[in-house]
Every structure is written in structure tokens, then in C-alpha cells.
py3Dmol code that shows the C-alpha trace and the ligand (Angstrom):
import py3Dmol

protein = """\
ATOM      1  CA  MET A   1      43.404  26.953  58.632  1.00  0.00           C
ATOM      2  CA  ILE A   2      43.523  28.097  62.313  1.00  0.00           C
ATOM      3  CA  ASN A   3      45.084  31.347  63.388  1.00  0.00           C
ATOM      4  CA  THR A   4      47.011  32.094  66.598  1.00  0.00           C
ATOM      5  CA  ASN A   5      43.773  33.279  68.295  1.00  0.00           C
ATOM      6  CA  GLY A   6      42.367  29.836  67.917  1.00  0.00           C
ATOM      7  CA  GLN A   7      39.981  30.859  65.189  1.00  0.00           C
ATOM      8  CA  ARG A   8      39.332  29.503  61.728  1.00  0.00           C
ATOM      9  CA  ARG A   9      40.022  31.684  58.707  1.00  0.00           C
ATOM     10  CA  ASN A  10      36.341  32.667  58.672  1.00  0.00           C
ATOM     11  CA  GLY A  11      36.594  33.801  62.313  1.00  0.00           C
ATOM     12  CA  THR A  12      34.638  30.946  64.034  1.00  0.00           C
ATOM     13  CA  ASN A  13      36.089  29.494  67.157  1.00  0.00           C
ATOM     14  CA  VAL A  14      37.750  26.142  67.549  1.00  0.00           C
ATOM     15  CA  CYS A  15      38.722  24.069  70.636  1.00  0.00           C
ATOM     16  CA  TYR A  16      42.409  23.599  71.170  1.00  0.00           C
ATOM     17  CA  PRO A  17      44.849  22.527  73.900  1.00  0.00           C
ATOM     18  CA  SER A  18      45.011  24.797  76.982  1.00  0.00           C
ATOM     19  CA  LYS A  19      47.711  27.449  77.092  1.00  0.00           C
ATOM     20  CA  HIS A  20      48.081  26.644  80.808  1.00  0.00           C
ATOM     21  CA  PRO A  21      50.028  23.620  81.958  1.00  0.00           C
ATOM     22  CA  PRO A  22      47.374  20.979  82.731  1.00  0.00           C
ATOM     23  CA  LEU A  23      46.192  21.062  86.261  1.00  0.00           C
ATOM     24  CA  PRO A  24      46.036  18.305  87.587  1.00  0.00           C
ATOM     25  CA  GLY A  25      46.420  16.584  84.252  1.00  0.00           C
ATOM     26  CA  LYS A  26      45.314  13.247  82.855  1.00  0.00           C
ATOM     27  CA  ALA A  27      47.155  11.128  85.328  1.00  0.00           C
ATOM     28  CA  GLU A  28      45.644  12.881  88.327  1.00  0.00           C
ATOM     29  CA  ASN A  29      42.266  12.729  86.636  1.00  0.00           C
ATOM     30  CA  LYS A  30      42.071   9.225  87.956  1.00  0.00           C
ATOM     31  CA  THR A  31      42.514  10.328  91.502  1.00  0.00           C
ATOM     32  CA  MET A  32      39.664  12.859  91.383  1.00  0.00           C
ATOM     33  CA  ASN A  33      36.386  11.860  93.038  1.00  0.00           C
ATOM     34  CA  ILE A  34      33.773  13.800  91.155  1.00  0.00           C
ATOM     35  CA  LEU A  35      35.659  16.086  88.726  1.00  0.00           C
ATOM     36  CA  TYR A  36      36.878  14.559  85.481  1.00  0.00           C
ATOM     37  CA  LYS A  37      38.187  15.755  82.061  1.00  0.00           C
ATOM     38  CA  PRO A  38      35.703  14.962  79.336  1.00  0.00           C
ATOM     39  CA  GLU A  39      36.950  13.440  76.095  1.00  0.00           C
ATOM     40  CA  GLY A  40      35.611  13.535  72.556  1.00  0.00           C
ATOM     41  CA  PRO A  41      32.632  15.757  71.629  1.00  0.00           C
ATOM     42  CA  ALA A  42      31.978  16.553  75.249  1.00  0.00           C
ATOM     43  CA  LYS A  43      35.291  18.195  75.556  1.00  0.00           C
ATOM     44  CA  GLU A  44      34.254  20.869  73.049  1.00  0.00           C
ATOM     45  CA  TYR A  45      31.524  21.898  75.691  1.00  0.00           C
ATOM     46  CA  ALA A  46      33.708  21.827  78.739  1.00  0.00           C
ATOM     47  CA  ASP A  47      36.596  23.825  77.199  1.00  0.00           C
ATOM     48  CA  ASP A  48      36.366  27.552  77.158  1.00  0.00           C
ATOM     49  CA  PRO A  49      36.818  28.696  73.526  1.00  0.00           C
ATOM     50  CA  ILE A  50      37.395  32.362  74.471  1.00  0.00           C
ATOM     51  CA  LYS A  51      39.944  31.912  77.298  1.00  0.00           C
ATOM     52  CA  ARG A  52      41.331  28.809  75.714  1.00  0.00           C
ATOM     53  CA  ASP A  53      41.117  26.740  78.962  1.00  0.00           C
ATOM     54  CA  GLU A  54      40.604  23.028  79.086  1.00  0.00           C
ATOM     55  CA  GLY A  55      37.539  22.303  81.173  1.00  0.00           C
ATOM     56  CA  TRP A  56      36.595  19.817  83.815  1.00  0.00           C
ATOM     57  CA  ALA A  57      33.045  18.497  84.333  1.00  0.00           C
ATOM     58  CA  ALA A  58      30.982  17.171  87.282  1.00  0.00           C
ATOM     59  CA  ASN A  59      27.783  15.092  87.442  1.00  0.00           C
ATOM     60  CA  LEU A  60      26.109  15.464  90.815  1.00  0.00           C
ATOM     61  CA  THR A  61      23.268  13.048  90.236  1.00  0.00           C
ATOM     62  CA  LYS A  62      22.512   9.907  88.333  1.00  0.00           C
ATOM     63  CA  GLY A  63      19.433   9.672  86.060  1.00  0.00           C
ATOM     64  CA  CYS A  64      17.537  12.509  84.440  1.00  0.00           C
ATOM     65  CA  VAL A  65      13.787  12.873  84.471  1.00  0.00           C
ATOM     66  CA  HIS A  66      13.690  15.113  81.433  1.00  0.00           C
ATOM     67  CA  GLY A  67      13.331  12.094  79.278  1.00  0.00           C
ATOM     68  CA  CYS A  68      14.789  13.346  76.009  1.00  0.00           C
ATOM     69  CA  LYS A  69      14.215  10.769  73.297  1.00  0.00           C
ATOM     70  CA  TYR A  70      17.618  11.536  71.828  1.00  0.00           C
ATOM     71  CA  CYS A  71      19.521  11.219  75.139  1.00  0.00           C
ATOM     72  CA  TYR A  72      22.751   9.284  74.568  1.00  0.00           C
ATOM     73  CA  VAL A  73      23.509   8.694  78.340  1.00  0.00           C
ATOM     74  CA  PRO A  74      21.539   5.437  78.827  1.00  0.00           C
ATOM     75  CA  ASN A  75      23.511   3.942  75.889  1.00  0.00           C
ATOM     76  CA  SER A  76      26.873   5.057  77.321  1.00  0.00           C
ATOM     77  CA  MET A  77      29.170   3.634  79.955  1.00  0.00           C
ATOM     78  CA  ALA A  78      27.997   6.359  82.259  1.00  0.00           C
ATOM     79  CA  TRP A  79      24.846   4.445  82.961  1.00  0.00           C
ATOM     80  CA  LYS A  80      25.469   1.120  84.628  1.00  0.00           C
ATOM     81  CA  PHE A  81      22.147  -0.461  83.848  1.00  0.00           C
ATOM     82  CA  LYS A  82      21.942  -2.407  80.684  1.00  0.00           C
ATOM     83  CA  GLY A  83      19.129  -4.177  78.957  1.00  0.00           C
ATOM     84  CA  ALA A  84      15.906  -3.305  77.145  1.00  0.00           C
ATOM     85  CA  ASN A  85      14.542  -0.998  79.895  1.00  0.00           C
ATOM     86  CA  ARG A  86      17.737   0.943  80.523  1.00  0.00           C
ATOM     87  CA  ARG A  87      16.311   4.200  79.049  1.00  0.00           C
ATOM     88  CA  GLU A  88      13.162   3.955  81.282  1.00  0.00           C
ATOM     89  CA  LEU A  89      15.379   3.366  84.290  1.00  0.00           C
ATOM     90  CA  PHE A  90      17.555   6.375  83.507  1.00  0.00           C
ATOM     91  CA  HIS A  91      14.605   8.704  82.999  1.00  0.00           C
ATOM     92  CA  SER A  92      12.557   7.293  85.949  1.00  0.00           C
ATOM     93  CA  GLU A  93      14.385   9.146  88.726  1.00  0.00           C
ATOM     94  CA  ARG A  94      17.254  11.375  89.618  1.00  0.00           C
ATOM     95  CA  VAL A  95      19.424  10.223  92.569  1.00  0.00           C
ATOM     96  CA  ALA A  96      22.261  12.174  94.160  1.00  0.00           C
ATOM     97  CA  ARG A  97      25.597  10.405  93.938  1.00  0.00           C
ATOM     98  CA  LYS A  98      26.755   9.119  97.207  1.00  0.00           C
ATOM     99  CA  ASP A  99      28.488  11.677  99.415  1.00  0.00           C
ATOM    100  CA  VAL A 100      28.724  13.881  96.348  1.00  0.00           C
ATOM    101  CA  LEU A 101      29.244  17.248  98.034  1.00  0.00           C
ATOM    102  CA  ARG A 102      31.986  16.053 100.367  1.00  0.00           C
ATOM    103  CA  LYS A 103      33.880  14.419  97.576  1.00  0.00           C
ATOM    104  CA  LEU A 104      33.382  17.503  95.254  1.00  0.00           C
ATOM    105  CA  GLU A 105      34.785  19.608  98.032  1.00  0.00           C
ATOM    106  CA  LEU A 106      37.872  17.435  98.340  1.00  0.00           C
ATOM    107  CA  ASP A 107      38.447  17.819  94.553  1.00  0.00           C
ATOM    108  CA  LEU A 108      37.892  21.600  94.537  1.00  0.00           C
ATOM    109  CA  LYS A 109      40.304  21.952  97.470  1.00  0.00           C
ATOM    110  CA  ARG A 110      43.069  20.313  95.367  1.00  0.00           C
ATOM    111  CA  CYS A 111      42.147  22.662  92.419  1.00  0.00           C
ATOM    112  CA  ASN A 112      41.812  25.838  94.543  1.00  0.00           C
ATOM    113  CA  GLY A 113      41.993  28.828  92.197  1.00  0.00           C
ATOM    114  CA  MET A 114      42.537  26.971  88.972  1.00  0.00           C
ATOM    115  CA  SER A 115      41.680  28.724  85.752  1.00  0.00           C
ATOM    116  CA  GLU A 116      39.941  25.770  84.032  1.00  0.00           C
ATOM    117  CA  PRO A 117      36.140  25.861  84.454  1.00  0.00           C
ATOM    118  CA  VAL A 118      33.952  23.037  85.805  1.00  0.00           C
ATOM    119  CA  PHE A 119      31.009  22.098  83.559  1.00  0.00           C
ATOM    120  CA  PHE A 120      27.708  21.077  85.096  1.00  0.00           C
ATOM    121  CA  SER A 121      26.711  18.636  83.606  1.00  0.00           C
ATOM    122  CA  PHE A 122      27.032  16.020  80.778  1.00  0.00           C
ATOM    123  CA  THR A 123      25.388  12.817  82.027  1.00  0.00           C
ATOM    124  CA  THR A 124      22.553  14.529  83.864  1.00  0.00           C
ATOM    125  CA  ASP A 125      20.867  17.960  84.108  1.00  0.00           C
ATOM    126  CA  PRO A 126      21.774  20.196  87.009  1.00  0.00           C
ATOM    127  CA  TYR A 127      18.300  21.747  87.076  1.00  0.00           C
ATOM    128  CA  GLN A 128      15.535  19.187  86.642  1.00  0.00           C
ATOM    129  CA  VAL A 129      11.928  20.267  86.348  1.00  0.00           C
ATOM    130  CA  GLY A 130       9.846  19.365  89.433  1.00  0.00           C
ATOM    131  CA  GLN A 131      12.910  18.260  91.444  1.00  0.00           C
ATOM    132  CA  ASP A 132      14.716  19.787  94.373  1.00  0.00           C
ATOM    133  CA  ASN A 133      17.776  21.342  92.813  1.00  0.00           C
ATOM    134  CA  ALA A 134      19.380  22.550  95.949  1.00  0.00           C
ATOM    135  CA  LEU A 135      22.352  20.263  95.443  1.00  0.00           C
ATOM    136  CA  THR A 136      23.356  22.263  92.425  1.00  0.00           C
ATOM    137  CA  ARG A 137      23.333  25.470  94.481  1.00  0.00           C
ATOM    138  CA  GLU A 138      25.474  23.827  97.137  1.00  0.00           C
ATOM    139  CA  ALA A 139      27.959  22.715  94.457  1.00  0.00           C
ATOM    140  CA  LEU A 140      28.113  26.277  92.993  1.00  0.00           C
ATOM    141  CA  LEU A 141      28.828  27.669  96.440  1.00  0.00           C
ATOM    142  CA  LEU A 142      31.667  25.204  96.829  1.00  0.00           C
ATOM    143  CA  CYS A 143      33.060  26.329  93.526  1.00  0.00           C
ATOM    144  CA  GLU A 144      32.854  29.934  94.669  1.00  0.00           C
ATOM    145  CA  LYS A 145      34.562  29.054  97.971  1.00  0.00           C
ATOM    146  CA  TYR A 146      37.510  27.527  96.125  1.00  0.00           C
ATOM    147  CA  LYS A 147      37.577  30.131  93.427  1.00  0.00           C
ATOM    148  CA  VAL A 148      36.849  27.663  90.611  1.00  0.00           C
ATOM    149  CA  THR A 149      34.663  28.860  87.738  1.00  0.00           C
ATOM    150  CA  ALA A 150      31.414  26.939  87.176  1.00  0.00           C
ATOM    151  CA  ASN A 151      29.718  26.757  83.812  1.00  0.00           C
ATOM    152  CA  ILE A 152      26.065  25.631  83.582  1.00  0.00           C
ATOM    153  CA  LEU A 153      24.219  23.860  80.726  1.00  0.00           C
ATOM    154  CA  THR A 154      20.583  22.961  81.434  1.00  0.00           C
ATOM    155  CA  LYS A 155      17.137  22.347  79.948  1.00  0.00           C
ATOM    156  CA  GLY A 156      15.567  23.334  83.304  1.00  0.00           C
ATOM    157  CA  GLY A 157      14.712  26.853  82.232  1.00  0.00           C
ATOM    158  CA  MET A 158      13.612  29.124  85.185  1.00  0.00           C
ATOM    159  CA  GLU A 159      14.518  26.331  87.653  1.00  0.00           C
ATOM    160  CA  ALA A 160      18.043  27.722  87.377  1.00  0.00           C
ATOM    161  CA  ALA A 161      17.007  31.380  88.004  1.00  0.00           C
ATOM    162  CA  ASP A 162      17.347  31.035  91.853  1.00  0.00           C
ATOM    163  CA  ASP A 163      21.131  30.636  91.405  1.00  0.00           C
ATOM    164  CA  PHE A 164      21.563  33.542  89.008  1.00  0.00           C
ATOM    165  CA  ASP A 165      22.864  35.518  92.027  1.00  0.00           C
ATOM    166  CA  ILE A 166      25.818  33.185  92.297  1.00  0.00           C
ATOM    167  CA  LEU A 167      26.509  33.275  88.521  1.00  0.00           C
ATOM    168  CA  LYS A 168      26.227  37.090  88.473  1.00  0.00           C
ATOM    169  CA  ARG A 169      28.594  37.876  91.322  1.00  0.00           C
ATOM    170  CA  ASN A 170      31.227  35.392  89.981  1.00  0.00           C
ATOM    171  CA  ASN A 171      30.918  36.385  86.352  1.00  0.00           C
ATOM    172  CA  TRP A 172      30.084  32.771  85.435  1.00  0.00           C
ATOM    173  CA  LYS A 173      28.214  31.618  82.344  1.00  0.00           C
ATOM    174  CA  PHE A 174      24.690  30.378  81.965  1.00  0.00           C
ATOM    175  CA  GLY A 175      24.020  27.977  79.119  1.00  0.00           C
ATOM    176  CA  THR A 176      20.833  26.297  77.950  1.00  0.00           C
ATOM    177  CA  THR A 177      20.080  23.775  75.223  1.00  0.00           C
ATOM    178  CA  ILE A 178      17.404  24.859  72.735  1.00  0.00           C
ATOM    179  CA  ILE A 179      17.050  22.967  69.491  1.00  0.00           C
ATOM    180  CA  PHE A 180      13.335  23.603  68.738  1.00  0.00           C
ATOM    181  CA  ALA A 181      11.254  26.734  68.126  1.00  0.00           C
ATOM    182  CA  TYR A 182       7.908  24.935  68.492  1.00  0.00           C
ATOM    183  CA  ASP A 183       6.921  23.562  71.799  1.00  0.00           C
ATOM    184  CA  GLU A 184       4.994  20.842  70.063  1.00  0.00           C
ATOM    185  CA  SER A 185       8.325  19.419  68.904  1.00  0.00           C
ATOM    186  CA  ARG A 186       9.822  19.919  72.347  1.00  0.00           C
ATOM    187  CA  ARG A 187       7.010  17.975  73.867  1.00  0.00           C
ATOM    188  CA  GLU A 188       7.618  15.122  71.520  1.00  0.00           C
ATOM    189  CA  TRP A 189      11.428  14.984  72.005  1.00  0.00           C
ATOM    190  CA  GLU A 190      12.040  16.442  75.424  1.00  0.00           C
ATOM    191  CA  PRO A 191       8.835  15.654  77.152  1.00  0.00           C
ATOM    192  CA  ASN A 192       9.641  16.463  80.796  1.00  0.00           C
ATOM    193  CA  ALA A 193      12.213  19.280  80.241  1.00  0.00           C
ATOM    194  CA  SER A 194      11.089  22.939  80.662  1.00  0.00           C
ATOM    195  CA  CYS A 195       8.964  24.353  77.870  1.00  0.00           C
ATOM    196  CA  LEU A 196      10.661  26.594  75.293  1.00  0.00           C
ATOM    197  CA  GLY A 197       9.151  29.788  76.592  1.00  0.00           C
ATOM    198  CA  ASP A 198      10.558  29.044  80.029  1.00  0.00           C
ATOM    199  CA  ARG A 199      14.020  28.398  78.681  1.00  0.00           C
ATOM    200  CA  ASP A 200      13.904  31.469  76.568  1.00  0.00           C
ATOM    201  CA  GLN A 201      12.777  33.518  79.544  1.00  0.00           C
ATOM    202  CA  ALA A 202      15.719  32.132  81.631  1.00  0.00           C
ATOM    203  CA  VAL A 203      18.273  33.132  79.016  1.00  0.00           C
ATOM    204  CA  TYR A 204      16.598  36.549  78.623  1.00  0.00           C
ATOM    205  CA  ASP A 205      16.522  37.167  82.323  1.00  0.00           C
ATOM    206  CA  ALA A 206      20.114  36.042  82.800  1.00  0.00           C
ATOM    207  CA  HIS A 207      21.196  38.330  79.983  1.00  0.00           C
ATOM    208  CA  GLY A 208      19.222  41.220  81.514  1.00  0.00           C
ATOM    209  CA  ARG A 209      21.098  40.633  84.765  1.00  0.00           C
ATOM    210  CA  GLY A 210      24.472  40.893  83.019  1.00  0.00           C
ATOM    211  CA  ILE A 211      25.210  37.152  83.045  1.00  0.00           C
ATOM    212  CA  TYR A 212      27.048  35.853  79.999  1.00  0.00           C
ATOM    213  CA  THR A 213      24.618  33.571  78.172  1.00  0.00           C
ATOM    214  CA  TRP A 214      25.237  30.848  75.706  1.00  0.00           C
ATOM    215  CA  VAL A 215      23.024  28.459  73.825  1.00  0.00           C
ATOM    216  CA  SER A 216      23.825  24.906  72.777  1.00  0.00           C
ATOM    217  CA  VAL A 217      22.035  23.875  69.467  1.00  0.00           C
ATOM    218  CA  GLU A 218      22.633  20.173  69.544  1.00  0.00           C
ATOM    219  CA  PRO A 219      21.515  17.628  68.680  1.00  0.00           C
ATOM    220  CA  VAL A 220      19.909  19.195  65.600  1.00  0.00           C
ATOM    221  CA  ILE A 221      16.776  17.288  64.676  1.00  0.00           C
ATOM    222  CA  ASP A 222      15.029  19.923  62.639  1.00  0.00           C
ATOM    223  CA  VAL A 223      17.334  22.293  60.849  1.00  0.00           C
ATOM    224  CA  TYR A 224      14.658  24.875  60.176  1.00  0.00           C
ATOM    225  CA  GLN A 225      13.712  25.151  63.790  1.00  0.00           C
ATOM    226  CA  ALA A 226      17.344  25.247  64.862  1.00  0.00           C
ATOM    227  CA  LEU A 227      18.007  28.144  62.578  1.00  0.00           C
ATOM    228  CA  ARG A 228      14.910  29.866  63.821  1.00  0.00           C
ATOM    229  CA  VAL A 229      16.063  29.625  67.367  1.00  0.00           C
ATOM    230  CA  MET A 230      19.345  31.419  66.323  1.00  0.00           C
ATOM    231  CA  ARG A 231      17.334  34.176  64.628  1.00  0.00           C
ATOM    232  CA  GLU A 232      14.824  34.719  67.390  1.00  0.00           C
ATOM    233  CA  MET A 233      17.366  34.804  70.259  1.00  0.00           C
ATOM    234  CA  ALA A 234      20.247  36.503  68.621  1.00  0.00           C
ATOM    235  CA  SER A 235      20.012  39.766  70.582  1.00  0.00           C
ATOM    236  CA  TYR A 236      20.410  38.305  74.025  1.00  0.00           C
ATOM    237  CA  VAL A 237      22.664  35.291  73.439  1.00  0.00           C
ATOM    238  CA  ASP A 238      26.350  35.974  73.906  1.00  0.00           C
ATOM    239  CA  PHE A 239      27.681  32.769  72.378  1.00  0.00           C
ATOM    240  CA  TRP A 240      26.412  29.813  70.371  1.00  0.00           C
ATOM    241  CA  LYS A 241      27.710  26.243  70.159  1.00  0.00           C
ATOM    242  CA  VAL A 242      26.265  24.439  67.189  1.00  0.00           C
ATOM    243  CA  GLY A 243      26.555  20.769  66.264  1.00  0.00           C
ATOM    244  CA  LYS A 244      24.639  18.175  64.374  1.00  0.00           C
ATOM    245  CA  LEU A 245      22.713  14.970  65.261  1.00  0.00           C
ATOM    246  CA  ASN A 246      25.125  12.201  66.017  1.00  0.00           C
ATOM    247  CA  HIS A 247      24.905   8.426  66.389  1.00  0.00           C
ATOM    248  CA  GLY A 248      21.172   8.718  65.585  1.00  0.00           C
ATOM    249  CA  LYS A 249      21.093   5.046  64.430  1.00  0.00           C
ATOM    250  CA  GLN A 250      22.431   3.791  67.745  1.00  0.00           C
ATOM    251  CA  ILE A 251      19.718   5.530  69.683  1.00  0.00           C
ATOM    252  CA  SER A 252      16.681   4.770  67.443  1.00  0.00           C
ATOM    253  CA  PRO A 253      15.980   3.979  63.692  1.00  0.00           C
ATOM    254  CA  GLU A 254      13.931   7.254  63.484  1.00  0.00           C
ATOM    255  CA  LEU A 255      16.894   9.366  64.574  1.00  0.00           C
ATOM    256  CA  GLY A 256      19.191   7.422  62.226  1.00  0.00           C
ATOM    257  CA  GLU A 257      16.890   8.332  59.280  1.00  0.00           C
ATOM    258  CA  ILE A 258      16.729  11.985  60.275  1.00  0.00           C
ATOM    259  CA  GLU A 259      20.572  12.160  60.558  1.00  0.00           C
ATOM    260  CA  ALA A 260      20.944  10.598  57.088  1.00  0.00           C
ATOM    261  CA  ALA A 261      18.373  12.896  55.494  1.00  0.00           C
ATOM    262  CA  ILE A 262      19.963  16.227  56.432  1.00  0.00           C
ATOM    263  CA  ASP A 263      22.499  17.991  54.245  1.00  0.00           C
ATOM    264  CA  TRP A 264      24.748  19.012  56.995  1.00  0.00           C
ATOM    265  CA  GLY A 265      27.121  21.128  54.695  1.00  0.00           C
ATOM    266  CA  SER A 266      24.162  23.381  53.780  1.00  0.00           C
ATOM    267  CA  PHE A 267      23.081  23.636  57.372  1.00  0.00           C
ATOM    268  CA  LEU A 268      26.559  24.757  58.310  1.00  0.00           C
ATOM    269  CA  GLU A 269      26.467  27.494  55.618  1.00  0.00           C
ATOM    270  CA  GLU A 270      23.172  28.746  56.921  1.00  0.00           C
ATOM    271  CA  VAL A 271      24.353  28.795  60.498  1.00  0.00           C
ATOM    272  CA  GLU A 272      27.366  30.905  59.545  1.00  0.00           C
ATOM    273  CA  GLN A 273      25.094  33.252  57.733  1.00  0.00           C
ATOM    274  CA  SER A 274      22.927  33.674  60.823  1.00  0.00           C
ATOM    275  CA  ILE A 275      25.635  34.208  63.603  1.00  0.00           C
ATOM    276  CA  PRO A 276      28.680  36.413  63.546  1.00  0.00           C
ATOM    277  CA  PRO A 277      31.911  34.322  63.715  1.00  0.00           C
ATOM    278  CA  GLU A 278      33.120  35.760  67.009  1.00  0.00           C
ATOM    279  CA  LYS A 279      29.967  34.441  68.703  1.00  0.00           C
ATOM    280  CA  LEU A 280      30.008  31.003  67.201  1.00  0.00           C
ATOM    281  CA  LEU A 281      31.599  27.712  67.879  1.00  0.00           C
ATOM    282  CA  ILE A 282      31.091  24.988  65.228  1.00  0.00           C
ATOM    283  CA  LYS A 283      31.509  21.601  66.716  1.00  0.00           C
ATOM    284  CA  HIS A 284      34.008  19.356  65.055  1.00  0.00           C
ATOM    285  CA  ASP A 285      31.468  16.770  63.827  1.00  0.00           C
ATOM    286  CA  LEU A 286      29.568  19.568  61.967  1.00  0.00           C
ATOM    287  CA  GLU A 287      32.767  21.224  60.736  1.00  0.00           C
ATOM    288  CA  ALA A 288      33.687  17.927  59.124  1.00  0.00           C
ATOM    289  CA  PHE A 289      30.888  18.594  56.485  1.00  0.00           C
ATOM    290  CA  ARG A 290      32.334  21.961  55.323  1.00  0.00           C
ATOM    291  CA  TYR A 291      33.796  20.467  52.180  1.00  0.00           C
ATOM    292  CA  ALA A 292      31.587  17.438  51.847  1.00  0.00           C
ATOM    293  CA  PRO A 293      29.965  16.892  48.433  1.00  0.00           C
ATOM    294  CA  ARG A 294      26.461  18.307  48.420  1.00  0.00           C
ATOM    295  CA  PRO A 295      23.460  16.259  47.332  1.00  0.00           C
ATOM    296  CA  TRP A 296      21.637  17.545  44.272  1.00  0.00           C
ATOM    297  CA  PRO A 297      20.396  20.316  44.122  1.00  0.00           C
ATOM    298  CA  ASN A 298      23.513  21.472  45.879  1.00  0.00           C
ATOM    299  CA  SER A 299      22.322  24.928  47.011  1.00  0.00           C
ATOM    300  CA  SER A 300      20.233  23.804  49.877  1.00  0.00           C
ATOM    301  CA  CYS A 301      19.269  20.710  51.907  1.00  0.00           C
ATOM    302  CA  ARG A 302      16.140  18.723  51.505  1.00  0.00           C
ATOM    303  CA  GLN A 303      14.899  19.338  54.986  1.00  0.00           C
ATOM    304  CA  LEU A 304      15.487  23.112  54.825  1.00  0.00           C
ATOM    305  CA  ASN A 305      13.583  23.329  51.533  1.00  0.00           C
ATOM    306  CA  ALA A 306      10.655  21.299  52.922  1.00  0.00           C
ATOM    307  CA  HIS A 307      10.395  23.535  55.983  1.00  0.00           C
ATOM    308  CA  ARG A 308      10.638  26.805  54.045  1.00  0.00           C
ATOM    309  CA  LEU A 309       7.694  25.713  51.916  1.00  0.00           C
ATOM    310  CA  SER A 310       5.572  25.060  55.004  1.00  0.00           C
ATOM    311  CA  GLN A 311       6.959  28.074  57.040  1.00  0.00           C
ATOM    312  CA  VAL A 312       4.494  29.668  59.375  1.00  0.00           C
ATOM    313  CA  GLY A 313       4.919  32.651  61.645  1.00  0.00           C
ATOM    314  CA  ARG A 314       4.311  30.864  64.881  1.00  0.00           C
ATOM    315  CA  CYS A 315       7.233  30.432  67.302  1.00  0.00           C
ATOM    316  CA  ASP A 316       6.978  29.464  70.917  1.00  0.00           C
ATOM    317  CA  LEU A 317      10.161  30.931  72.058  1.00  0.00           C
ATOM    318  CA  TRP A 318       8.741  34.421  72.757  1.00  0.00           C
ATOM    319  CA  GLN A 319       5.321  33.440  74.171  1.00  0.00           C
ATOM    320  CA  VAL A 320       5.992  33.725  77.935  1.00  0.00           C
ATOM    321  CA  ARG A 321       7.864  37.005  77.599  1.00  0.00           C
ATOM    322  CA  LYS A 322       5.166  38.498  75.354  1.00  0.00           C
ATOM    323  CA  ARG A 323       2.592  37.552  77.978  1.00  0.00           C
ATOM    324  CA  SER A 324       4.607  39.131  80.799  1.00  0.00           C
ATOM    325  CA  ILE A 325       5.180  42.293  78.805  1.00  0.00           C
ATOM    326  CA  VAL A 326       1.471  42.524  77.996  1.00  0.00           C
ATOM    327  CA  GLY A 327       0.513  41.722  81.574  1.00  0.00           C
TER     328      GLY A 327
END
"""
ligand_1 = """\
8
SF4
S 18.412 16.791 79.742
Fe 20.351 15.727 79.065
S 20.745 14.157 80.439
Fe 18.594 14.796 80.718
S 17.433 13.350 79.484
Fe 17.846 15.252 78.295
S 19.730 14.731 77.077
Fe 19.513 13.209 78.811
"""
view = py3Dmol.view(width=600, height=400)
view.addModel(protein, "pdb")
view.setStyle({"model": 0}, {"cartoon": {"style": "trace"}})
view.addModel(ligand_1, "xyz")
view.setStyle({"model": 1}, {"stick": {}})
view.zoomTo()
view.show()
């Protein structure tokens, strides 16, 4: 049941069609150069659940050196290389799309002053560790010039901090993906992305500067660590978007097994106990498990129980900040 504010009966947010007439709409989507309207699960990230605006997205580069083992992009149509080594090719380098800033400016000129935000990025990361990320700054300045809201999602941590001035003066949002609380897991699954302490620091600093912060908890690979992230960062994250692990089997047998072993209905319950509904968007694919039959015993999921038994106090999210406070 969804009320007129676009919320479920329990208060969590849902994505819904824009209240504004579509600008430029699906037909014109085809005539854009860089901007596009994402479909499917990506749409839930691009849309603004608070303002109820349908979002656009832009990918300035091809390839991503972060090397996430769960990355879906090399399997998708967005990556033209096929064959056994397509993942290696995708993660080996990041290349700017041809004439990208000129084309982006043409698009933004047409959308001058539109209310729909532009999301950076789905098929690459706008702030890649060890790379020159000046292109992203140029793109943000273009958005500013044409009064178009930009929305960031990155695993680049403090690589993004140089552009906080632009986000701050425009009241734009800073988003980061954090699915692990232990850097050991991050190293295994996101080997070249920024470490957890760095990402945590970026969110903390952005929040301290008055920038609206949000965290994407998806894909969930370890439910205990995902819940721990929500607990540890609750005081300086303004909004959470929580999903599940999807299409694991298509990426690797290991991910397929993890996806099948998790009781997503119990995870959903735990998430809703951890985060107030007004700060939470449950993605549709996780929401689908709300009324799903629970495995026995039905009070909790196997993975949650296993982790609770082995729970230790260590958490790598706070380490950098603790050091800087002490120093
Ligand atoms: S940061 Fe995103 S685009 Fe880059 S490798 Fe990881 S999942 Fe893929």
C-alpha cells in the first residue's frame, strides 16, 4: 500500500513516476548524446525519492579500475567487448568517452534549468582511485552552469573531496557505496576501490560541510557487515538505499551461491529495524521478499545467525577518523 507522499504504509520510500511532465521524455532520450534515462533497477538510483523527480544519468568514461568482483557492467550491453577476458579489459583502464564534455554541454543546454537530477554514474565510477578525476569536476561545473542538479555515487572515497565545494554551494547530494564493515572483505571484493576508512571519512567530511549524504548498500554480499555499516554510520548519513545481491549466478558461481543462501526477508526486517523509514529506500528487488515464505527457523536468516555467533568488535569504518582525532 502506497500513500500520496510516495511512501509505503510503514513509511519507507518508493520510486514512482515524476510529478513533472517528462523533460525531454523517452522519445527525446534517443537524441541525447551523453544523458540517458536509466531503466530497471538503475532507475531507482537515478530518481529522487524525496522530490519525486525522475532522473537522468551520465557516464563520462569507459572502464573502471576499481575491479569489483561483483561488477555487472562487463556482462551488460554497456561494455562492447565480449569474450572470456571482458572483465579484465573493463577493469584494466578507464578511458574518457570521445568528446564527452562538448557532447554533455550540448545535452545540458537543452535541459537548462530542469528539475530532474543527473546521476554520475552507473557503468563507471566518477572518482577512481589513482586516476585523474578532473573530468568529473568539469562535468559538475557544466551542470552548475546550466542549473541542472548533479548526484554523485562513488567508491572513490576522498578522491571526491576536492569537488565538495561544488556540491556544497549547489546543495547537491554526495553518495557512496559501502557494503562491508571489514576492509579485509573490501580488499577481496573491491580490490582497487578506496578503503572503507577513506569512504567513511568522505561521507563524514561531506556531512560536516553540510552536504546531503546518502549511502548505497548494494549488492549485499554479507548481511551482517551490511547491517553493521548502517549502525556505525547512522549519525552522519542522511539517506540510505538498500538492495540485495542480484544476478549473482550470472556473474560467478560463488555469488550465485551467496545469493541463494541469504534469507532476504529477514534481512529486510533487520534493515527496517536499523533505519528510520523516512531515511530509507528499500529497492524493489529486496521489497519483493517482504511476504516471501521464510526458511526454517523463520525468525532469522542463516547468514545472520552465523555472523552473530562469530561477531567481534572490530570494524574498519572508523579507523581513519579515530586516528585523525587522536593525532
Ligand atoms: S566501482 Fe562500479 S563500475 Fe567500477 S568496478 Fe566497481 S561496480 Fe564496476
